[in-house]
Every structure is written in structure tokens, then in C-alpha cells.
C-alpha positions in Angstrom: 32.4 -6.7 18.0 29.0 -8.2 17.4 27.4 -6.4 20.4 29.4 -3.2 19.8 27.9 -2.3 16.4 24.3 -2.1 17.7 25.4 0.0 20.6 27.4 2.4 18.4 24.5 2.6 16.0 22.1 3.4 18.8 24.3 6.3 19.9 24.7 7.6 16.3 20.9 7.4 15.7 20.2 8.9 19.1 22.6 11.8 18.4 21.1 12.4 15.0 17.5 12.4 16.2 18.3 14.4 19.4 20.3 17.1 17.7 18.1 17.6 14.6 14.9 17.2 16.6 16.0 19.9 19.1 17.3 22.1 16.3 14.0 21.8 14.4 12.0 22.4 17.6 13.9 25.6 18.5 14.6 26.8 15.0 18.4 26.6 15.4 19.1 25.7 11.8 18.6 28.3 9.0 15.7 27.4 6.7 16.6 27.0 3.0 14.9 29.5 0.7 11.7 28.0 -0.7 12.8 28.5 -4.3 15.9 26.2 -3.6 13.7 23.3 -2.7 12.1 20.9 -5.2 8.4 21.9 -5.7 7.1 18.6 -4.3 9.2 19.1 -1.1 7.9 22.7 -0.7 4.4 21.4 -1.0 5.0 18.7 1.5 6.6 21.0 4.0 3.8 23.6 3.5 1.3 20.9 4.3 3.1 19.8 7.5 3.5 23.4 8.7 -0.1 24.3 7.8 -1.5 21.8 10.4 0.1 23.9 13.2 0.7 20.9 15.4 2.5 18.2 13.3 6.0 19.7 13.0 6.4 20.5 16.7 4.9 17.1 17.6 7.4 15.4 15.2 10.4 17.3 16.6 9.4 16.7 20.2 9.1 13.0 19.4 12.5 12.9 17.6 14.1 14.8 20.5 12.7 12.7 23.3 13.3 9.4 21.5 16.8 10.5 20.6 17.5 11.3 24.2 16.1 7.9 25.3 18.5 6.2 22.8 21.5 8.2 24.1 20.8 7.5 27.8 19.7 3.9 27.2 16.2 4.2 28.7 13.6 2.1 26.8 15.7 2.0 23.6 13.7 -0.8 22.1 10.5 1.3 22.4 12.3 4.4 21.1 13.4 2.5 18.1 9.8 1.3 17.4 8.5 4.9 17.8 11.2 6.2 15.4 10.8 3.5 12.8 8.0 5.3 10.8 10.0 8.5 10.9 13.1 6.8 9.6 11.1 5.2 6.9 9.5 8.5 5.9 12.9 10.2 5.8 14.3 7.5 3.4 11.2 7.5 1.2 11.0 11.3 1.1 14.5 11.6 -0.1 14.2 8.8 -2.5 11.1 10.1 -4.2 11.0 13.9 -3.6 14.6 15.1 -3.6 16.6 14.4 -6.7 20.1 13.0 -6.7 22.1 10.2 -5.1 23.9 12.7 -2.9 20.6 13.4 -1.1 20.4 9.7 0.0 23.6 9.6 2.0 22.2 10.8 5.4 18.9 8.9 5.0 20.8 5.7 4.4 23.1 6.3 7.4 19.9 6.8 9.5 18.3 3.6 8.1 21.4 1.5 8.5 22.0 2.8 12.0 18.3 2.1 12.9 18.4 -1.5 11.6 21.7 -2.2 13.2 20.6 -0.8 16.6 17.4 -2.7 16.4 19.2 -6.0 16.0 20.2 -5.8 19.7 16.5 -6.0 20.6 15.3 -8.6 18.1 14.5 -10.9 21.0 11.8 -8.3 22.1 10.6 -7.7 18.5 10.4 -11.4 17.4 6.9 -12.0 19.0 5.6 -9.1 17.0 6.3 -11.0 13.8 4.9 -14.4 14.9 1.5 -15.6 13.9 -0.9 -15.9 16.9 -4.3 -17.4 17.2 -7.2 -14.9 17.3 -8.7 -14.2 20.6 
């Protein structure tokens, strides 16, 4: 069971990022009306969209890394690349969208990410060790 939880979490996380990354990339989900969003979230999204490159880049990254997690190719690297995205999802919902109900999916993503990463701790451990300067 100990090795099964990270694998299941990897698939859950891969599915979430692949599906929602591709849906965002190809505009497959209906956009909520701007007046239904909290003002800070509308401002945040307007800023991302105004760059012209960031939203497509984000969705391509999510889709590709989600696929890597699903097929098991370089999953440790995919988890590292997705870590700041996962963190931003959690922080965005914690600080910008009101209500505990808005934290359910971000917490599922965070817990899945951390659980999946435990399978690769042997690869991540050196990143957290102190090394002498070159």
C-alpha cells in the first residue's frame, strides 16, 4: 500500500493537469462571466491574458507535464516543474477566492502532488542538502 498511494496520486495529478491544461489551451471550458469573479481574480486573470504568451505557455506546460505523469516518463522532473504551479493554485484560492468550498480542489491537487513526490524523495534529497561552495 505504501508504494500504491504515490502511484495513484501521480495518476490523479497527471489527469488533473492534462485535462485542465488541454481544456484551457483549446478553450474547451466555458469562461465564467467576469462579474461573477472576485475583483482581485478578474484583475489577476486580465494581467495574465494581457501578456499574450503566459496563459498558453502555462497551459502547454500543464498539459505536457500532466501527460508525462500519466505515461510515467520523467515523472520526478514533471513534479518539479509543476510544483510552483500547484503552489500558486493553492495560494490563489486561499487569498483571492473567498470560501472554504473553493479550497477543495486546490487541496486535492496539493495532497496529490506531495504524495506523488514521496516516491521520488531519493532523487530530491540532494537538493535539500548543504553543499560546499565551488
